[in-house]
PAGUDO-661235 format. One record per residue (C-alpha): residue number from 1; x negated, y, z. Coordinates in steps of 0.1 Angstrom, whole numbers, always signed. Layout:
vexpa	xx	yy	zz
NUM	X	Y	Z
...
END
This chain:
vexpa	xx	yy	zz
1	+0	+0	+0
2	-9	+37	-2
3	-27	+52	+27
4	-10	+84	+37
5	-37	+97	+61
6	-51	+128	+42
7	-87	+121	+54
8	-88	+86	+40
9	-94	+75	+4
10	-92	+40	-11
11	-124	+27	-26
12	-123	+11	-61
13	-135	-23	-49
14	-114	-24	-18
15	-119	-9	+16
16	-114	+27	+27
17	-136	+57	+34
18	-129	+84	+60
19	-139	+117	+44
20	-140	+135	+77
21	-165	+112	+94
22	-183	+97	+64
23	-174	+62	+76
24	-164	+32	+54
25	-139	+6	+67
26	-137	-28	+50
27	-99	-33	+56
28	-68	-17	+72
29	-73	-31	+107
30	-109	-17	+107
31	-96	+16	+94
32	-69	+18	+121
33	-95	+11	+148
34	-117	+40	+134
35	-88	+65	+132
36	-79	+58	+168
37	-115	+59	+179
38	-133	+86	+198
39	-154	+99	+170
40	-125	+105	+146
41	-104	+120	+174
42	-132	+143	+184
43	-138	+155	+149
44	-101	+161	+143
45	-100	+182	+175
46	-131	+201	+165
47	-117	+208	+130
48	-85	+221	+144
49	-104	+244	+168
50	-126	+257	+139
51	-96	+263	+117
52	-78	+282	+145
53	-110	+303	+150
54	-110	+311	+113
55	-74	+323	+114
56	-84	+348	+142
57	-117	+360	+127
58	-128	+389	+105
59	-158	+393	+83
60	-176	+426	+91
61	-204	+444	+71
62	-216	+478	+63
63	-231	+486	+97
64	-266	+499	+103
65	-293	+473	+103
66	-303	+466	+139
67	-267	+470	+152
68	-263	+445	+181
69	-235	+420	+188
70	-227	+440	+220
71	-220	+472	+199
72	-196	+454	+176
73	-179	+437	+206
74	-174	+471	+223
75	-160	+486	+191
76	-134	+458	+184
77	-125	+457	+221
78	-106	+489	+213
79	-80	+468	+194
80	-77	+440	+220
81	-96	+410	+232
82	-127	+397	+215
83	-136	+361	+219
84	-171	+361	+203
85	-193	+380	+178
86	-217	+359	+156
87	-244	+380	+138
88	-262	+371	+106
89	-296	+361	+120
90	-315	+361	+88
91	-308	+395	+73
92	-287	+413	+99
93	-262	+426	+73
94	-229	+410	+84
95	-211	+395	+114
96	-182	+372	+121
97	-159	+387	+149
98	-135	+362	+165
99	-106	+380	+181
100	-85	+368	+210
101	-53	+361	+191
102	-33	+368	+159
103	-18	+400	+172
104	-53	+416	+177
105	-62	+404	+142
106	-32	+421	+127
107	-41	+454	+145
108	-77	+453	+131
109	-66	+446	+96
110	-39	+472	+97
111	-65	+499	+105
112	-77	+514	+72
113	-108	+532	+84
114	-133	+514	+107
115	-164	+534	+116
116	-193	+526	+140
117	-223	+549	+145
118	-211	+573	+118
119	-212	+544	+94
120	-180	+530	+77
121	-175	+493	+83
122	-160	+469	+57
123	-136	+446	+75
124	-117	+417	+58
125	-102	+384	+69
126	-127	+356	+73
127	-130	+333	+42
128	-114	+299	+48
129	-139	+271	+44
130	-135	+233	+43
131	-146	+217	+75
132	-176	+195	+70
133	-192	+172	+96
134	-230	+174	+97
135	-244	+143	+114
136	-270	+151	+140
137	-306	+148	+128
138	-326	+118	+141
139	-355	+123	+164
140	-387	+128	+146
141	-373	+154	+122
142	-393	+160	+90
143	-397	+197	+100
144	-433	+202	+113
145	-436	+221	+146
146	-456	+252	+138
147	-489	+254	+158
148	-489	+287	+177
149	-520	+310	+174
150	-526	+306	+211
151	-527	+268	+210
152	-549	+270	+178
153	-574	+293	+195
154	-574	+271	+226
155	-581	+240	+206
156	-609	+256	+185
157	-626	+271	+215
158	-629	+237	+232
159	-649	+223	+202
160	-687	+217	+207
161	-699	+238	+177
162	-688	+256	+146
163	-690	+224	+125
164	-667	+207	+149
165	-643	+237	+148
166	-641	+235	+110
167	-635	+198	+110
168	-608	+203	+137
169	-591	+230	+114
170	-586	+203	+88
171	-571	+179	+113
172	-547	+206	+126
173	-535	+218	+92
174	-535	+187	+69
175	-504	+166	+64
176	-494	+141	+91
177	-485	+106	+80
178	-448	+114	+83
179	-452	+144	+60
180	-470	+122	+34
181	-444	+96	+36
182	-416	+121	+32
183	-431	+136	+0
184	-437	+101	-13
185	-401	+92	-7
186	-389	+124	-24
187	-410	+117	-55
188	-396	+82	-56
189	-361	+95	-53
190	-367	+120	-81
191	-382	+93	-103
192	-351	+70	-98
193	-326	+98	-106
194	-344	+113	-136
195	-351	+79	-151
196	-313	+74	-154
197	-310	+106	-175
198	-344	+107	-192
199	-354	+71	-199
200	-392	+65	-198
201	-399	+98	-180
202	-424	+102	-152
203	-424	+125	-121
204	-459	+133	-112
205	-469	+154	-82
206	-498	+179	-84
207	-512	+209	-65
208	-517	+212	-28
209	-496	+181	-20
210	-521	+158	-36
211	-553	+177	-44
212	-570	+172	-10
213	-562	+207	+4
214	-527	+200	+18
215	-514	+222	+45
216	-482	+219	+66
217	-451	+232	+47
218	-468	+238	+13
219	-446	+235	-17
220	-440	+202	-36
221	-451	+208	-72
222	-439	+182	-97
223	-445	+177	-134
224	-417	+160	-154
225	-434	+141	-182
226	-409	+136	-211
227	-433	+123	-238
228	-420	+87	-236
229	-384	+100	-234
230	-389	+119	-267
231	-402	+86	-282
232	-372	+67	-269
233	-348	+93	-282
234	-364	+93	-317
235	-363	+54	-318
236	-327	+54	-307
237	-316	+73	-338
238	-310	+61	-373
239	-326	+74	-405
240	-303	+104	-406
241	-307	+111	-369
242	-275	+92	-360
243	-272	+69	-330
244	-282	+33	-337
245	-254	+11	-323
246	-275	-20	-319
247	-310	-27	-308
248	-315	+6	-290
249	-324	-12	-258
250	-308	-14	-224
251	-311	+24	-218
252	-288	+34	-246
253	-260	+42	-222
254	-283	+66	-204
255	-293	+82	-237
256	-256	+86	-246
257	-248	+103	-213
258	-271	+133	-215
259	-296	+131	-244
260	-270	+129	-272
261	-263	+166	-268
262	-299	+177	-270
263	-329	+169	-291
264	-360	+170	-268
265	-383	+173	-298
266	-368	+206	-310
267	-351	+219	-278
268	-364	+252	-264
269	-380	+253	-229
270	-350	+272	-213
271	-327	+245	-227
272	-346	+217	-212
273	-350	+236	-179
274	-313	+241	-176
275	-308	+203	-183
276	-333	+195	-155
277	-316	+220	-132
278	-282	+204	-139
279	-295	+170	-129
280	-310	+184	-97
281	-277	+202	-88
282	-253	+173	-94
283	-272	+141	-90
284	-301	+144	-65
285	-288	+141	-29
286	-300	+167	-4
287	-312	+192	-30
288	-298	+228	-31
289	-308	+263	-41
290	-317	+251	-76
291	-328	+278	-100
292	-344	+277	-134
293	-372	+302	-140
294	-380	+302	-177
295	-399	+335	-176
296	-427	+323	-154
297	-462	+317	-169
298	-455	+281	-164
299	-417	+278	-166
300	-402	+258	-137
301	-371	+248	-119
302	-372	+257	-82
303	-353	+237	-55
304	-351	+232	-18
305	-347	+199	+0
306	-320	+205	+27
307	-330	+180	+54
308	-367	+188	+55
309	-365	+225	+43
310	-392	+216	+18
311	-395	+239	-12
312	-406	+227	-46
313	-405	+232	-83
314	-405	+210	-114
315	-424	+220	-146
316	-421	+204	-180
317	-452	+218	-198
318	-480	+219	-172
319	-501	+188	-180
320	-532	+208	-174
321	-523	+211	-137
322	-527	+173	-134
323	-563	+176	-147
324	-570	+205	-123
325	-555	+185	-94
326	-577	+154	-102
327	-608	+176	-106
328	-602	+191	-71
329	-597	+156	-57
330	-629	+145	-73
331	-648	+174	-56
332	-634	+165	-22
333	-644	+128	-27
334	-679	+139	-39
335	-689	+157	-6
336	-672	+157	+28
337	-681	+194	+34
338	-658	+207	+7
339	-625	+204	+25
340	-636	+220	+59
341	-651	+249	+41
342	-619	+256	+21
343	-597	+253	+52
344	-619	+277	+72
345	-618	+303	+45
346	-581	+303	+42
347	-581	+322	+75
348	-553	+308	+97
349	-553	+339	+119
350	-551	+367	+94
351	-520	+358	+74
352	-538	+338	+47
353	-565	+347	+22
354	-565	+377	-1
355	-568	+354	-31
356	-543	+327	-40
357	-553	+292	-27
358	-563	+279	-61
359	-586	+309	-69
360	-601	+308	-34
361	-607	+270	-38
362	-624	+274	-71
363	-646	+302	-56
364	-657	+278	-29
365	-665	+251	-55
366	-685	+276	-75
367	-704	+286	-44
368	-713	+249	-37
369	-724	+244	-74
370	-749	+273	-70
371	-765	+262	-37
372	-802	+250	-39
373	-800	+221	-42
374	-764	+220	-55
375	-737	+204	-34
376	-714	+198	-64
377	-722	+193	-101
378	-709	+218	-128
379	-681	+208	-151
380	-705	+206	-179
381	-726	+180	-159
382	-694	+161	-152
383	-686	+160	-189
384	-719	+141	-195
385	-709	+115	-169
386	-675	+108	-184
387	-666	+72	-194
388	-646	+58	-223
389	-614	+56	-204
390	-615	+92	-191
391	-590	+117	-205
392	-604	+140	-232
393	-582	+166	-248
394	-552	+181	-229
395	-531	+209	-245
396	-561	+216	-268
397	-587	+219	-240
398	-615	+195	-233
399	-608	+180	-199
400	-633	+152	-199
401	-648	+142	-165
402	-652	+110	-146
403	-622	+98	-126
404	-643	+78	-102
405	-664	+97	-77
406	-688	+67	-74
407	-704	+77	-107
408	-717	+109	-92
409	-751	+112	-76
410	-749	+121	-39
411	-761	+156	-32
412	-795	+161	-16
413	-783	+194	+1
414	-783	+190	+39
415	-769	+224	+49
416	-745	+224	+78
417	-709	+237	+76
418	-719	+265	+99
419	-747	+276	+76
420	-726	+272	+44
421	-698	+294	+57
422	-723	+321	+67
423	-740	+319	+33
424	-706	+321	+15
425	-699	+355	+31
426	-735	+367	+24
427	-733	+357	-13
428	-699	+373	-20
429	-702	+404	+2
430	-720	+423	-26
431	-710	+402	-57
432	-700	+421	-88
433	-667	+404	-95
434	-655	+429	-121
435	-688	+429	-140
436	-690	+392	-146
437	-670	+360	-150
438	-674	+332	-126
439	-677	+300	-146
440	-674	+266	-129
441	-680	+249	-163
442	-715	+264	-164
443	-720	+269	-127
444	-731	+305	-130
445	-717	+340	-132
446	-716	+351	-169
447	-724	+388	-175
448	-695	+406	-190
449	-712	+420	-222
450	-724	+385	-234
451	-692	+368	-223
452	-670	+392	-244
453	-688	+380	-275
454	-678	+344	-268
455	-646	+327	-281
456	-631	+325	-245
457	-641	+362	-239
458	-617	+373	-266
459	-588	+356	-249
460	-595	+358	-211
461	-576	+385	-193
462	-603	+405	-175
463	-597	+424	-143
464	-613	+434	-110
465	-618	+398	-101
466	-627	+372	-128
467	-627	+335	-120
468	-624	+313	-151
469	-603	+281	-149
470	-626	+251	-153
471	-606	+237	-182
472	-582	+263	-196
473	-610	+287	-204
474	-587	+315	-215
475	-571	+317	-181
476	-584	+340	-153
477	-570	+325	-121
478	-576	+358	-102
479	-562	+381	-129
480	-535	+394	-105
481	-561	+408	-80
482	-562	+446	-81
483	-591	+468	-73
484	-580	+475	-37
485	-577	+438	-30
486	-611	+430	-45
487	-627	+457	-23
488	-609	+444	+7
489	-621	+408	-1
490	-657	+420	-2
491	-652	+440	+30
492	-640	+408	+47
493	-671	+390	+34
494	-694	+416	+47
495	-677	+416	+81
496	-680	+378	+81
497	-717	+378	+72
498	-723	+403	+100
499	-705	+382	+125
500	-722	+350	+114
501	-756	+365	+123
502	-745	+371	+159
503	-747	+347	+189
504	-709	+350	+193
505	-706	+329	+161
506	-734	+304	+166
507	-730	+295	+203
508	-701	+283	+224
509	-691	+307	+251
510	-699	+294	+286
511	-673	+318	+301
512	-644	+306	+281
513	-643	+335	+256
514	-634	+333	+220
515	-664	+323	+198
516	-673	+308	+164
517	-644	+308	+138
518	-620	+324	+163
519	-641	+356	+166
520	-647	+355	+128
521	-610	+358	+120
522	-603	+385	+146
523	-620	+416	+130
524	-631	+446	+150
525	-602	+469	+161
526	-621	+503	+158
527	-629	+495	+121
528	-593	+486	+114
529	-579	+517	+131
530	-603	+539	+110
531	-590	+523	+78
532	-554	+526	+90
533	-558	+563	+96
534	-572	+569	+62
535	-544	+549	+46
536	-517	+567	+67
537	-530	+601	+56
538	-529	+591	+20
539	-494	+574	+23
540	-480	+604	+42
541	-491	+627	+14
542	-474	+606	-12
543	-441	+605	+8
544	-441	+643	+14
545	-446	+648	-24
546	-416	+625	-30
547	-394	+644	-5
548	-403	+677	-20
549	-395	+665	-55
550	-362	+649	-45
551	-349	+679	-26
552	-361	+705	-51
553	-359	+689	-85
554	-333	+661	-81
555	-308	+677	-56
556	-316	+713	-68
557	-320	+726	-32
558	-339	+758	-26
559	-370	+743	-9
560	-399	+763	+4
561	-429	+745	+19
562	-444	+759	+51
563	-470	+749	+76
564	-459	+721	+100
565	-445	+732	+133
566	-447	+708	+162
567	-411	+699	+170
568	-401	+707	+205
569	-420	+739	+206
570	-397	+760	+183
571	-367	+775	+202
572	-334	+761	+192
573	-300	+778	+197
574	-271	+763	+215
575	-255	+735	+196
576	-285	+731	+173
577	-298	+695	+168
578	-329	+679	+154
579	-318	+649	+134
580	-343	+624	+121
581	-340	+601	+92
582	-364	+572	+99
583	-380	+561	+66
584	-393	+526	+71
585	-399	+515	+36
586	-437	+515	+36
587	-466	+493	+29
588	-485	+481	+59
589	-523	+483	+60
590	-534	+451	+76
591	-567	+433	+73
592	-561	+401	+54
593	-525	+409	+44
594	-508	+424	+15
595	-484	+452	+10
596	-451	+443	+27
597	-418	+462	+25
598	-394	+463	+54
599	-358	+474	+51
600	-348	+510	+61
601	-335	+519	+95
602	-307	+545	+91
603	-295	+549	+127
604	-289	+585	+137
605	-311	+596	+166
606	-302	+629	+181
607	-323	+629	+212
608	-360	+628	+220
609	-388	+647	+204
610	-408	+638	+174
611	-440	+619	+182
612	-472	+639	+185
613	-492	+632	+153
614	-522	+646	+136
615	-503	+662	+107
616	-468	+673	+97
617	-451	+690	+68
618	-421	+714	+70
619	-397	+728	+44
620	-371	+756	+47
621	-342	+745	+25
622	-308	+758	+13
623	-280	+739	-5
624	-258	+760	-29
625	-235	+733	-43
626	-217	+702	-30
627	-243	+679	-46
628	-236	+651	-22
629	-199	+648	-31
630	-185	+626	-58
631	-218	+613	-72
632	-204	+579	-79
633	-175	+593	-98
634	-198	+616	-118
635	-220	+587	-128
636	-190	+568	-141
637	-179	+599	-161
638	-214	+602	-176
639	-213	+566	-187
640	-177	+570	-200
641	-188	+600	-221
642	-216	+580	-236
643	-244	+601	-221
644	-277	+584	-224
645	-288	+568	-192
646	-326	+572	-185
647	-345	+542	-172
648	-358	+560	-141
649	-334	+563	-111
650	-345	+598	-102
651	-338	+610	-137
652	-303	+596	-135
653	-297	+613	-102
654	-310	+646	-116
655	-284	+644	-144
656	-256	+637	-118
657	-267	+667	-98
658	-267	+689	-129
659	-232	+677	-138
660	-218	+685	-103
661	-233	+720	-104
662	-219	+725	-139
663	-184	+714	-127
664	-185	+738	-97
665	-199	+767	-117
666	-235	+775	-123
667	-235	+808	-104
668	-247	+808	-67
669	-227	+826	-40
670	-240	+853	-18
671	-248	+828	+9
672	-258	+791	+5
673	-234	+764	+16
674	-260	+750	+40
675	-294	+760	+52
676	-317	+738	+73
677	-353	+730	+82
678	-368	+696	+74
679	-400	+684	+91
680	-418	+652	+82
681	-442	+634	+106
682	-460	+601	+107
683	-445	+574	+130
684	-456	+569	+166
685	-483	+542	+169
686	-518	+544	+155
687	-510	+517	+129
688	-475	+530	+122
689	-471	+542	+86
690	-435	+551	+88
691	-425	+587	+80
692	-400	+603	+103
693	-380	+631	+87
694	-363	+655	+111
695	-335	+679	+101
696	-327	+710	+120
697	-295	+728	+107
698	-290	+765	+111
699	-263	+775	+137
700	-226	+771	+128
701	-231	+746	+100
702	-203	+724	+113
703	-191	+691	+98
704	-203	+701	+64
705	-239	+695	+74
706	-230	+662	+90
707	-216	+650	+56
708	-247	+662	+38
709	-269	+645	+64
710	-251	+612	+62
711	-255	+613	+24
712	-293	+619	+29
713	-295	+589	+52
714	-287	+565	+24
715	-301	+585	-5
716	-336	+597	+6
717	-352	+564	+19
718	-341	+545	-12
719	-352	+573	-37
720	-385	+580	-19
721	-394	+544	-21
722	-387	+543	-59
723	-405	+576	-65
724	-436	+566	-46
725	-436	+531	-61
726	-434	+546	-96
727	-462	+571	-89
728	-485	+543	-76
729	-478	+520	-106
730	-486	+549	-130
731	-518	+558	-111
732	-530	+522	-114
733	-521	+518	-151
734	-551	+520	-174
735	-553	+521	-212
736	-562	+489	-229
737	-598	+488	-243
END
C-alpha cells in the first residue's frame, strides 16, 4: 500500500527511506518502529520548533558594520519582546531577529521606516527554508587544529639547535597521516565519478599536496586528463561522426549520457570547464561552491569539500604542472636538506612569504644548485641523466629528466641547515633580481642583455623579479612581483643575514628567551615603526589629495585648503559639533605581508577629540546646491537620455553633480546652503594608517547639514578608495619597451 507519512518515500527495490532522518527501513514493521523511535520523534519536534521560530523572525540588514546584537535587541524591544538575535559572524552585514510572538512580528513589519544609529534598516520576513538534519561529525574530524603561534614558538625554543628547529618545522606543518588519507580518498572519489562521464579519463593530483612541500590546509590541485576520453569518443563514432550502435564497448551508455552533446576534440576550454563544473555540482557528494574560472592563466574549476573544508581546483590543460611536481619531488628525494630549508623560508610567523610558494621554492632550489660544491644538479645536468622511459616533450617543452632519484650522484656538500639558511639570506640580500633572469635549467643568473637575445628572452615577461620556470622557459613564475615587494624581499634577506651573524641565532638561550628561527622571524620593532611612519606620511598625502578632488571637482563645493588646526584647541560655539568620518579602507604596511583592505566603519562619533598626530590637513568648505539629493534618480535619467557613461566612477559622479546643479539653476545665491570645516588626521596608533576626517558645521546649519553629512559617510570612503587606487595604478604603469 501507499505510505501516507510525508517524510517517507518508497524505494524502487522495496523498503522505505525516511527523508528526515536519512534512515532506510527494510519493511513496514521496521519503518513503524523507526517512526515511533526517539530519533525521529526528536527531529520532528526540532523541525516544528525551527519552523515556529522562522514564522516569528525577521531578516535585518543595512546597519553599520560593527553593530552589536545588543544594539539590535534594544531597538526591536521597542516593538515588543525579542527572543534572540543571531548575527552574521563572517561579514557582519545581516542578522536574524527572532521575536516573542506573531503579534510583535506584525508590528515590526507594519513599521515602514526602521532606523538605527542614523542608518536606515532593511527589515523583511525571514526566508522559509526546508529543515535538514545534519548528522554530528565523528570524532577525529578532518579539520586540522591550527597550531597557535605561542605553541609553535614554545616547541621551537625547546629544540637543541637551529638544524633541529628547521626539522621540527617540517614535522609541525607537513600533512598528518589522516590528511594524506583524506586527500587520497577524495582523489579516488573524483576518479570514480568522472570515469562514469568521461570514460578513460584520469584524475591526477599535483602541486603542494604531492610535491613534497605539503602544509596543513593547502589547496587540492587536480588535473583532469581527457586524452583517452577523446580517443574513446572518436572510436565510438562512425565514418560520418554518428554513434556506432555495436562494438562501441561497455562504456557506450556513459558516452551517450554526456559526451553525445559535446565533441571534446573541438570543444572550447570554457565549454569543457562548464561540463566539469556540472558533474561536480550534481554528482560528487559533499562538494559545493563550484565555480568555473576560464579567464585564469591556467583555466580551472574551483570547488570546496564540505565536510573537511578543503578547497581545490580541477584544470584540464595543465600537463606541465605534473612535470613540475615530479621535478620538485625528485629534488626532495635527492637531498634531505631541501624540505627543511623551504619550510623555514616560508616564515610561519610573518603571514607567509613575499613570493608565492612555487617561486620561493624554485629560488631555494637555484640557491642549492649554486653552492660550492652543489647540493642539487641543474636541469641541464638532469637531462643528460634521463633514461629511455622518461618523458620527453610536454606541450612543446623538453621536460626530460630521470624519474628515479637513485640515478643521481649524492652531493658532496656538507653544509648544515643552519649555515645554508644564513647563506641564502646573504646571497639574495643584494641580488639584482631585475637585472638578470634566474635559470634553474643552467643553474646560474643570466644577464638581461644577453638573455634578451635568446629565443626565450623574446617571450618571457620580465619584471622586477625574474625566475624562469625550469621547463616552460617562456614563463616568469615571479612576474607578478612589483618593485615594492622586490625591495621588501631584499630588505628581509638583509635583516635575516644580519640576525644569522648574531649569537641569538646560533646559540640556544639558557634563560628561556626566543632564539634561532624564532628571533629570525620577529623583525626589530624600531625599524618597522620607522618604515610605518614613512608609509603613513605618503598614504595620508594621497588620501588628502583625493578628499580635495572629491569635494572641489566632483561635488563642486567651494573648498579652500588651510593649515591644519589641532582639534580641541579651536573654540566652538554652543550646539557646534565635530563629526568624524572614519575612513578605514587603507593598505596596511606590515613586514612580510601584502596590502590588505578592510571594510569602512561608518559609525557616527560625536564625542571625544581627534587623536594627536604629527600632521593634519584642513579645508574651509561651502556647498551651494543640493548635490547630495536625488543622485540615484539623476544617474537613471542620464542613462535614459543615452548620455555616455565614462569608465571611471568619479567622472560619472561629476556628471551627476553637474546635472543636479543645472536642474537647480547654475547661479549661486548670496549665501551658501551649507558651510563647514573639514579636518583630516591620521589614526591613533603608531602603525595605524586610517585617515579620520572631522567635520565642524557652522552654527545654525540644522538638519540640512545632517543630511549632507550622512551622504558623505557613504560617499567619501568609497570614492576616496577608488580615486587613490586609480592614482596608484597609474603611477606604477610604465610604457612597454
